[in-house]
C-alpha positions as CSV (number, residue, x, y, z in Angstrom):
1,A,0.0,0.0,0.0
2,T,1.1,3.6,-0.6
3,V,1.6,5.9,2.4
4,Q,-1.6,7.7,1.5
5,G,-3.5,4.5,1.1
6,Q,-2.3,3.2,4.5
7,A,-3.2,6.5,6.1
8,V,-6.8,6.4,4.7
9,F,-7.0,2.7,5.7
10,D,-6.0,3.6,9.3
11,R,-8.5,6.4,9.6
12,L,-11.3,4.2,8.2
13,L,-10.3,1.3,10.6
14,K,-10.4,3.6,13.6
15,A,-13.9,4.8,12.6
16,C,-15.5,1.7,11.2
17,N,-13.7,-1.4,12.6
18,E,-14.6,-3.6,9.6
19,V,-12.0,-2.6,7.0
20,V,-10.0,-4.9,4.8
21,W,-7.6,-4.6,1.8
22,K,-8.7,-6.3,-1.4
23,G,-5.7,-5.9,-3.7
24,E,-5.0,-2.2,-3.8
25,S,-8.6,-1.3,-2.9
26,I,-10.0,-0.7,0.6
27,I,-13.3,-2.4,1.5
28,V,-15.3,-0.8,4.3
29,L,-18.2,-2.7,6.0
30,N,-18.5,-4.9,2.9
31,Q,-20.5,-1.9,1.4
32,V,-18.0,0.7,0.2
33,Q,-14.8,0.4,-1.9
34,V,-12.1,3.0,-2.0
35,D,-9.7,2.7,-5.0
36,P,-6.3,4.3,-5.5
37,P,-5.4,7.2,-5.2
38,Y,-7.9,7.1,-2.3
39,G,-9.7,10.4,-2.8
40,L,-13.3,11.4,-2.6
41,D,-14.0,10.5,-6.2
42,D,-12.5,7.0,-5.6
43,C,-15.2,6.0,-3.1
44,K,-18.1,3.9,-4.4
45,T,-20.7,1.5,-3.1
46,L,-20.3,-2.2,-3.8
47,Q,-23.3,-3.5,-5.8
48,Q,-24.9,-6.5,-4.1
49,S,-26.0,-8.8,-6.9
50,G,-29.6,-8.3,-7.8
51,K,-30.1,-5.6,-5.2
52,K,-30.6,-1.9,-5.6
53,K,-28.6,0.6,-3.6
54,G,-30.4,1.3,-0.4
55,A,-30.2,4.0,2.2
56,L,-27.8,2.0,4.3
57,E,-25.3,1.8,1.5
58,E,-25.7,5.6,0.7
59,D,-25.2,6.4,4.4
60,S,-22.1,4.3,4.5
61,L,-20.7,5.9,1.4
62,D,-21.3,9.4,2.8
63,R,-19.6,8.4,6.1
64,V,-16.6,6.9,4.2
65,K,-16.3,10.1,2.1
66,K,-16.2,12.3,5.2
67,I,-13.5,10.1,6.7
68,V,-11.5,10.1,3.5
69,S,-11.8,13.9,3.1
70,S,-10.7,14.5,6.7
71,G,-7.2,13.6,5.7
72,I,-7.0,15.7,2.6
73,P,-5.0,18.9,3.2
């Protein structure tokens, strides 16, 4: 992981507890994926097969974006 990627991972882990690496991407709560270079535009919800995005996924995405942006100077 890059220094920036690890910093984002550490912030997300502190806030959400359920955070894992999947290749170079960060997966949060099995709902949100953050891809390199780990900025606001790199956050997206994971599509569950056959399921529309719900309010829970959107809330998770908003929360992850706030955490990611907290480290942007």
